[in-house]
C-alpha positions, 0 to 999 in steps of 0.5 A, a space after each residue: 562065142 557061146 563057150 569059154 574054157 578056163 582050166 578045164 572048166 567050161 562056161 556056156 552063155 545061156 541068155 542074151 543078158 550074159 547069164 552063164 552056166 559052168 561045168 567041168 569039161 569032163 561032164 560035157 558031151 558034144 553032140 551033133 544035130 543031124 538035121 542042122 549038121 551042127 554041133 551042140 551041147 545040151 544044158 538046162 534042157 536046151 540045145 546050145 549050138 556051137 562052132 566046130 572050133 568050140 566043139 574041138 576046144 571042148 574035147 581037148 579040154 576033156 569033154 566027151 565027143 559024141 559027134 556024128 560025121 554027117 555026109 552029103 547024100 545029095 549032089 551039090 550039097 555044102 556038107 
């Protein structure tokens, strides 16, 4: 998991060495990468991809929800 939330404070794992960046949930915006059909937050000029469960948890904690609902346009698409 790349995100943990404690008392409306969000901690994002930025590197494999365990380095984290923290922000209040109210300063976080959850976005959608339409090409990958994945949610992410942007921190330190990096896209941090997160699961939908993490995205939902962030919005419950107070983050802004800027996600797009991606729809399948081709028959047989998984989304």
